[in-house]
C-alpha positions as CSV (number, residue, x, y, z in Angstrom):
1,X,45.8,152.4,-135.5
2,X,48.7,151.7,-133.7
3,X,49.9,152.4,-130.6
4,X,52.6,154.4,-131.2
5,X,50.7,156.5,-133.7
6,X,47.7,157.0,-130.4
7,X,51.1,158.0,-128.3
8,X,50.9,161.3,-131.1
9,X,48.2,162.5,-128.5
10,X,50.2,161.7,-125.4
11,X,50.2,165.1,-123.7
12,X,46.1,164.5,-124.1
13,X,46.1,161.0,-122.7
14,X,48.8,162.4,-120.0
15,X,45.9,164.9,-118.8
16,X,42.9,162.8,-119.2
17,X,44.8,160.2,-116.8
18,X,45.7,162.8,-114.7
19,X,42.1,163.9,-114.3
20,X,40.6,160.8,-113.8
21,X,43.0,160.2,-110.7
22,X,42.0,163.4,-109.2
23,X,38.1,162.2,-109.6
24,X,38.4,158.7,-108.1
25,X,40.7,159.8,-105.1
26,X,38.3,162.7,-104.8
27,X,35.5,160.0,-104.7
28,X,37.2,158.1,-101.7
29,X,38.7,160.9,-99.7
30,X,36.8,162.4,-96.8
31,X,36.8,164.6,-93.6
32,X,40.2,166.1,-93.1
33,X,41.9,163.5,-95.9
34,X,40.1,166.3,-98.5
35,X,43.5,168.0,-98.0
36,X,45.7,165.8,-99.8
37,X,44.0,166.4,-103.0
38,X,46.2,169.6,-103.2
39,X,49.5,168.2,-103.1
40,X,48.4,165.2,-105.5
41,X,47.1,167.7,-107.7
42,X,50.4,169.4,-108.0
43,X,52.1,166.5,-108.2
44,X,49.9,164.8,-110.3
45,X,50.8,167.8,-113.0
46,X,54.3,168.2,-112.4
47,X,54.7,164.5,-113.9
48,X,52.5,165.5,-116.4
49,X,54.6,168.7,-117.5
50,X,58.1,166.9,-117.0
51,X,56.8,163.9,-119.4
52,X,55.7,166.0,-121.6
53,X,59.3,167.5,-122.5
54,X,60.3,163.9,-123.9
55,X,60.3,162.6,-126.8
56,X,58.4,165.0,-129.5
57,X,56.7,163.1,-132.6
58,X,55.2,164.5,-135.7
59,X,52.5,162.3,-137.2
60,X,48.5,163.1,-138.2
61,X,45.5,161.0,-136.4
62,X,42.0,160.5,-137.4
63,X,42.4,161.5,-141.1
64,X,44.8,164.8,-140.5
65,X,41.8,166.2,-137.7
66,X,44.4,166.0,-135.4
67,X,48.2,166.5,-135.6
68,X,51.5,167.6,-134.0
69,X,55.0,168.4,-134.7
70,X,58.0,169.7,-133.1
71,X,56.6,173.2,-132.4
72,X,52.8,172.4,-131.1
73,X,55.2,169.9,-128.7
74,X,57.1,173.3,-128.1
75,X,53.5,175.4,-127.8
76,X,51.9,172.5,-125.2
77,X,55.0,172.3,-123.2
78,X,54.5,176.3,-122.9
79,X,50.9,176.3,-121.9
80,X,52.0,173.3,-119.3
81,X,54.2,175.2,-117.5
82,X,52.1,178.2,-117.2
83,X,49.4,176.3,-115.2
84,X,51.9,174.6,-113.2
85,X,53.0,178.2,-112.1
86,X,48.9,179.0,-111.5
87,X,48.6,175.9,-110.1
88,X,51.6,176.7,-107.8
89,X,50.4,179.7,-106.7
90,X,47.0,178.8,-106.0
91,X,47.9,176.0,-103.5
92,X,47.4,178.1,-100.5
93,X,43.9,179.8,-101.5
94,X,42.8,176.9,-102.3
95,X,43.7,175.2,-98.7
96,X,42.9,178.1,-97.1
97,X,39.5,178.4,-98.7
98,X,38.8,175.8,-101.3
99,X,39.2,172.4,-98.7
100,X,37.2,173.9,-96.3
101,X,34.0,174.5,-98.8
102,X,34.5,170.7,-99.9
103,X,35.6,172.5,-103.5
104,X,38.9,172.0,-104.2
105,X,38.8,169.4,-106.8
106,X,36.5,170.5,-108.8
107,X,38.7,174.1,-109.1
108,X,41.7,171.7,-110.2
109,X,39.3,170.0,-112.7
110,X,38.1,172.5,-114.7
111,X,41.9,174.0,-115.0
112,X,42.4,170.9,-116.8
113,X,39.6,170.5,-118.7
114,X,39.9,173.7,-119.8
115,X,43.8,172.9,-120.7
116,X,42.5,170.0,-122.4
117,X,40.1,171.9,-124.8
118,X,43.6,174.2,-125.9
119,X,45.6,171.0,-126.7
120,X,42.8,170.1,-128.8
121,X,42.5,172.8,-130.1
122,X,46.6,174.1,-130.9
123,X,47.1,170.2,-132.6
124,X,43.6,170.7,-135.2
125,X,43.9,170.1,-138.3
126,X,40.7,171.4,-139.4
127,X,38.2,173.9,-138.2
128,X,35.4,171.6,-136.9
129,X,38.7,171.0,-134.3
130,X,39.2,174.1,-133.8
131,X,36.2,175.2,-132.8
132,X,35.7,172.4,-130.9
133,X,38.8,172.6,-128.7
134,X,37.8,176.6,-128.8
135,X,34.4,175.4,-126.7
136,X,35.9,172.8,-124.5
137,X,39.0,175.7,-123.2
138,X,36.3,178.5,-122.4
139,X,33.3,176.8,-121.2
140,X,35.4,175.5,-118.1
141,X,36.6,179.1,-117.6
142,X,33.3,180.5,-117.3
143,X,32.6,178.2,-113.7
144,X,36.2,179.2,-112.8
145,X,35.7,183.0,-112.7
146,X,32.4,182.6,-110.7
147,X,34.1,180.4,-108.6
148,X,33.8,182.8,-105.1
149,X,29.5,181.7,-104.9
150,X,29.5,184.2,-102.0
151,X,31.1,187.4,-103.8
152,X,28.6,189.3,-105.7
153,X,31.4,190.7,-108.5
154,X,32.7,186.6,-108.8
155,X,29.1,186.1,-109.8
156,X,28.7,189.0,-112.0
157,X,32.2,187.8,-113.8
158,X,31.4,184.1,-114.2
159,X,27.9,185.8,-116.5
160,X,30.2,188.5,-118.1
161,X,31.8,185.8,-119.5
162,X,29.7,183.3,-120.5
163,X,27.8,185.8,-122.3
164,X,30.5,187.3,-124.4
165,X,31.9,184.1,-125.2
166,X,28.5,182.4,-126.0
167,X,28.6,185.3,-129.0
168,X,31.9,184.6,-129.5
169,X,31.4,181.5,-130.0
170,X,28.4,182.1,-132.4
171,X,30.4,184.6,-134.5
172,X,33.1,182.2,-135.0
173,X,31.0,179.5,-135.4
174,X,29.6,181.7,-138.7
175,X,33.4,182.6,-139.9
176,X,34.0,178.7,-140.3
177,X,30.1,177.6,-142.1
178,X,31.7,181.0,-144.2
179,X,34.9,179.8,-145.0
180,X,33.4,176.1,-145.6
181,X,30.8,177.5,-147.9
182,X,33.6,179.0,-150.5
183,X,36.2,176.6,-149.9
184,X,33.8,173.1,-149.4
185,X,36.7,172.5,-146.5
186,X,37.6,171.8,-143.2
187,X,40.6,170.8,-143.6
188,X,43.6,173.3,-143.1
189,X,45.9,172.2,-145.7
190,X,43.1,171.5,-148.0
191,X,41.8,175.1,-146.9
192,X,44.8,177.1,-148.0
193,X,45.1,174.9,-151.5
194,X,41.0,175.7,-152.1
195,X,41.0,179.5,-150.7
196,X,40.3,182.0,-154.3
197,X,40.7,185.3,-152.0
198,X,37.5,186.3,-152.9
199,X,35.0,188.5,-150.5
200,X,33.2,185.5,-149.0
201,X,36.5,184.2,-147.9
202,X,37.6,187.4,-146.9
203,X,34.0,187.9,-144.6
204,X,34.5,184.4,-143.7
205,X,38.0,184.9,-141.9
206,X,36.6,188.3,-140.3
207,X,34.1,186.3,-138.2
208,X,36.6,184.0,-137.5
209,X,39.1,185.9,-136.5
210,X,37.0,187.9,-134.8
211,X,35.9,184.7,-132.4
212,X,39.6,184.1,-131.4
213,X,40.4,187.8,-130.7
214,X,37.7,187.2,-127.8
215,X,40.0,185.3,-126.4
216,X,43.4,187.2,-126.7
217,X,41.6,190.8,-125.7
218,X,42.0,192.2,-128.8
219,X,39.9,195.8,-129.1
220,X,37.2,196.1,-129.3
221,X,36.4,192.8,-128.2
222,X,38.1,193.3,-124.8
223,X,35.3,195.0,-122.9
224,X,34.6,191.5,-121.1
225,X,38.9,191.8,-119.4
226,X,38.7,193.9,-117.2
227,X,35.3,193.3,-115.4
228,X,36.4,189.5,-115.4
229,X,40.1,190.1,-114.3
230,X,38.2,192.2,-111.4
231,X,35.5,190.1,-110.1
232,X,37.1,186.4,-110.8
233,X,40.2,184.2,-108.3
234,X,43.1,186.1,-109.1
235,X,44.7,182.5,-110.2
236,X,41.6,182.4,-112.7
237,X,42.3,185.8,-114.2
238,X,46.4,184.9,-114.4
239,X,45.1,181.9,-116.3
240,X,42.8,184.3,-118.7
241,X,45.4,186.9,-118.7
242,X,48.3,183.9,-119.5
243,X,47.0,180.5,-120.8
244,X,44.2,181.2,-122.6
245,X,45.6,184.1,-124.1
246,X,48.8,181.6,-125.3
247,X,47.1,179.1,-126.6
248,X,44.7,181.7,-128.8
249,X,47.4,183.4,-130.5
250,X,49.1,179.9,-130.8
251,X,46.5,178.8,-132.8
252,X,46.3,182.0,-134.7
253,X,49.8,181.6,-135.5
254,X,49.1,178.6,-137.4
255,X,46.2,179.9,-139.1
256,X,47.3,182.9,-140.7
257,X,51.0,182.0,-141.3
258,X,50.5,178.4,-142.4
259,X,47.3,177.9,-143.8
260,X,45.8,181.8,-145.1
261,X,48.1,182.8,-147.3
262,X,46.2,184.1,-149.6
263,X,44.3,186.3,-147.5
264,X,47.5,187.7,-146.4
265,X,47.2,191.2,-147.4
266,X,43.9,191.1,-145.8
267,X,44.6,190.4,-142.3
268,X,48.3,192.3,-142.2
269,X,45.8,194.7,-142.3
270,X,43.5,193.9,-140.2
271,X,46.4,193.1,-138.1
272,X,48.1,196.3,-138.2
273,X,44.7,198.8,-137.3
274,X,44.1,196.3,-134.2
275,X,47.6,196.4,-132.8
276,X,47.6,200.1,-133.1
277,X,44.4,200.3,-131.6
278,X,44.8,197.7,-128.5
279,X,48.3,198.4,-127.5
280,X,47.2,202.2,-127.0
281,X,43.6,201.9,-126.0
282,X,45.4,199.6,-123.1
283,X,48.0,201.8,-122.1
284,X,45.4,204.9,-121.6
285,X,42.9,203.2,-119.8
286,X,45.8,201.3,-117.2
287,X,46.8,205.0,-116.8
288,X,43.7,205.5,-115.2
289,X,43.6,202.5,-112.6
290,X,44.6,202.2,-109.4
291,X,43.1,198.6,-109.0
292,X,46.0,196.2,-109.1
293,X,43.2,193.9,-111.0
294,X,42.4,195.7,-113.4
295,X,45.5,197.4,-114.1
296,X,47.1,193.9,-114.9
297,X,44.2,193.2,-117.2
298,X,44.2,196.7,-119.2
299,X,48.0,195.8,-119.0
300,X,47.5,192.5,-120.6
301,X,45.4,194.0,-123.5
302,X,48.1,196.4,-124.2
303,X,50.7,193.4,-124.2
304,X,48.6,191.5,-126.7
305,X,48.9,194.6,-128.9
306,X,52.5,193.8,-129.2
307,X,51.8,190.7,-129.3
308,X,50.2,191.4,-132.5
309,X,53.5,192.8,-134.3
310,X,54.8,189.2,-134.9
311,X,52.3,188.5,-137.1
312,X,53.4,191.7,-139.5
313,X,56.0,189.1,-141.0
314,X,54.8,185.7,-141.5
315,X,58.3,184.6,-142.1
316,X,60.5,182.4,-140.1
317,X,61.7,185.2,-137.2
318,X,57.6,186.6,-137.0
319,X,56.9,183.2,-135.2
320,X,59.9,183.0,-133.6
321,X,59.4,186.7,-131.7
322,X,55.3,185.8,-131.0
323,X,57.3,181.9,-129.7
324,X,59.4,183.7,-127.5
325,X,57.6,186.5,-126.4
326,X,54.8,184.4,-125.0
327,X,57.0,182.2,-123.3
328,X,58.7,185.4,-121.9
329,X,55.2,187.0,-120.8
330,X,54.2,184.4,-119.5
331,X,56.8,184.4,-116.6
332,X,56.9,188.2,-115.9
333,X,53.2,188.1,-115.9
334,X,52.3,185.5,-113.6
335,X,54.8,186.9,-111.1
336,X,53.0,189.8,-111.1
337,X,50.1,188.3,-110.4
338,X,51.4,186.0,-107.5
339,X,52.6,189.1,-105.7
340,X,49.3,190.5,-106.3
341,X,47.5,187.2,-104.9
342,X,49.5,186.6,-102.0
343,X,49.2,189.8,-100.3
344,X,45.1,189.7,-101.3
345,X,45.0,186.0,-99.6
346,X,46.4,188.2,-96.1
347,X,45.5,191.3,-96.1
348,X,42.2,191.6,-98.8
349,X,44.3,194.6,-100.1
350,X,44.4,195.2,-103.6
351,X,44.7,198.9,-104.4
352,X,47.6,200.8,-105.7
353,X,47.7,202.6,-102.6
354,X,47.9,200.2,-99.9
355,X,51.1,199.2,-101.9
356,X,52.7,202.2,-100.3
357,X,55.6,201.3,-98.7
358,X,55.3,197.7,-98.9
359,X,59.4,197.7,-99.5
360,X,59.8,198.3,-95.8
361,X,57.6,195.2,-94.4
362,X,57.8,193.1,-97.7
363,X,61.3,193.6,-99.3
364,X,61.5,190.0,-101.3
365,X,57.8,190.6,-102.5
366,X,58.3,193.8,-103.9
367,X,61.3,192.6,-105.2
368,X,59.4,190.2,-107.5
369,X,57.1,192.4,-108.6
370,X,59.8,195.1,-109.2
371,X,61.0,192.3,-111.9
372,X,58.0,191.1,-112.8
373,X,56.7,194.8,-114.3
374,X,60.3,196.0,-115.1
375,X,60.4,192.6,-117.9
376,X,56.7,193.5,-118.2
377,X,57.7,197.1,-119.6
378,X,60.8,195.5,-121.6
379,X,63.6,197.0,-119.2
380,X,67.5,195.3,-120.5
381,X,69.1,193.1,-119.1
382,X,65.5,191.4,-118.3
383,X,64.0,188.4,-120.4
384,X,61.0,191.5,-121.3
385,X,63.7,193.6,-123.1
386,X,64.2,190.6,-125.6
387,X,61.0,189.9,-125.8
388,X,60.1,193.2,-127.7
389,X,63.4,193.5,-128.9
390,X,62.6,190.8,-131.3
391,X,58.8,192.0,-132.3
392,X,60.2,195.4,-133.1
393,X,63.4,194.1,-134.5
394,X,59.9,192.1,-136.7
395,X,58.2,194.9,-137.5
396,X,61.1,196.7,-138.8
397,X,62.6,194.2,-141.5
398,X,58.8,194.3,-142.6
399,X,59.1,197.7,-143.6
400,X,56.6,199.2,-140.5
401,X,58.4,201.9,-139.5
402,X,55.2,204.5,-138.6
403,X,54.0,201.1,-136.3
404,X,57.6,200.8,-134.7
405,X,57.1,204.0,-133.9
406,X,54.0,203.8,-132.1
407,X,54.6,200.2,-130.7
408,X,57.6,202.8,-128.6
409,X,55.6,205.6,-127.8
410,X,53.1,203.1,-126.4
411,X,56.7,200.9,-124.5
412,X,56.8,205.0,-122.6
413,X,53.4,204.7,-121.4
414,X,53.9,201.4,-120.1
415,X,57.0,202.2,-118.4
416,X,55.1,205.2,-116.6
417,X,52.5,203.0,-114.5
418,X,54.3,200.3,-114.4
419,X,56.8,202.9,-112.1
420,X,53.6,204.3,-110.4
421,X,53.4,200.9,-108.5
422,X,57.6,200.4,-108.1
423,X,57.4,204.1,-106.7
424,X,54.4,202.9,-104.7
425,X,56.5,199.8,-103.4
426,X,60.3,201.6,-102.9
427,X,60.0,205.8,-102.6
428,X,56.3,206.2,-100.7
429,X,56.2,206.0,-96.8
430,X,52.8,205.2,-95.4
431,X,51.4,205.7,-91.4
432,X,49.9,202.3,-91.9
433,X,52.0,199.8,-94.1
434,X,50.9,196.5,-95.2
435,X,52.2,194.0,-92.3
436,X,55.0,191.4,-93.2
437,X,53.8,189.0,-95.7
438,X,54.7,184.8,-94.8
439,X,53.5,182.9,-98.3
440,X,53.2,179.3,-98.4
441,X,55.7,177.4,-99.8
442,X,54.1,176.0,-102.9
443,X,53.6,180.2,-103.7
444,X,57.5,180.5,-103.5
445,X,58.1,178.0,-105.6
446,X,55.9,179.6,-108.0
447,X,57.5,183.0,-107.6
448,X,61.0,181.3,-108.0
449,X,60.0,179.7,-111.0
450,X,58.8,183.2,-112.3
451,X,61.5,184.7,-111.0
452,X,64.3,182.3,-112.6
453,X,62.3,182.7,-116.1
454,X,62.7,186.5,-116.3
455,X,66.4,186.4,-115.5
456,X,67.9,183.1,-117.1
457,X,65.9,184.2,-120.5
458,X,67.4,187.6,-120.7
459,X,70.3,185.5,-121.2
460,X,70.3,182.4,-122.5
461,X,70.3,183.0,-126.3
462,X,69.7,179.8,-126.8
463,X,66.0,179.5,-126.0
464,X,65.7,182.0,-129.1
465,X,68.2,179.8,-131.2
466,X,65.8,176.8,-130.6
467,X,62.3,178.0,-131.1
468,X,63.5,179.7,-134.2
469,X,64.8,176.6,-135.4
470,X,60.7,174.9,-134.7
471,X,59.5,177.7,-136.5
472,X,60.6,175.5,-139.3
473,X,58.2,173.0,-139.3
474,X,54.6,175.6,-139.4
């Protein structure tokens, strides 16, 4: 193996270097110096993210087990941007709660370990690498969900997550076994050639898909989502709603659209049904929520249903609409979670009624939440409108007009419960409104990045064009 070949894994090697440096810093720093872990971690990961955009390469390693190209490179960079925003939003909470308990560095290390698994999962060239990456990305999150050790609901969230994740892993491994038994290979490129479209392959695909659907929170694999989001630290809930889901969507797109052409009729019909169920059930349950973490959890379930619309076409426009929507969803959802985290950290409030009159005391946070919710709802000219527009165009071009109608109806339903939050902030009055909340510099930086993404992606048409061109690699 040449040195240039090893550089194909530079995303993974860079992140591993960051993990080792922070680990060494944790060993040598003591006492009050432990607070330096936070700026050090943010600076190192910021450098890693910036370097990730440079020198995209294409090639394979280890006999095709690991592969990369321009589209995979973009997927990893999107995940990096999301993780950087999550870490920025975590800075104040980590300094206030984790540093005094000497648990700050472990939090960052668990986040990065999970991200490393997602890197390998997205770059996987065979099913075993997919499974190993899936496990590495899942196990650290179970510890993160239970990270607030003094809170019973956090421990409950960790237990629920690890139990459901274990079941999903077993189902995924069963599906991989069936696919191997039918085709005689784990290699994705050979898998597509060896498939005959028989019932054993169909059953193996359904088992494998069920495991991935757990990560995406598709109905009926979503039951863990609201409880884990409510019990876990808000930054962990944000990580699950965007980063973990994004990686699972990317690998599902690579597998279904790149290596399972003979099963197209099967997986299109399955996703057609799941898209309807996920959008509808997610939205209907969100209507009943008053706790904002649970509301955003069911909103994330509904958004997963919208993402499935892009899978209705395996053409280039379907792939581009999925990647573009995930980029838009990243900024929109993290902005909403950022506002909830800021208010919860300073006041302990996370109920919708607590947000009544928020605009009068916290106009900037209210404006950020307004932009985030309108983008999630798909209101023009924000980026969320164009994200859903491209998904709807994909469905229309494939001729699924009934599905398109149901998706539009669900968009209206989602707008209703997003407007409930807006009404509470801007139109309702409260005798005891929340006091002025002053966020730290890291949180402000994270929210500024999110707002910039929501606004800029709505007017910069070149972003979608660039994504569309890269999707030709798949």
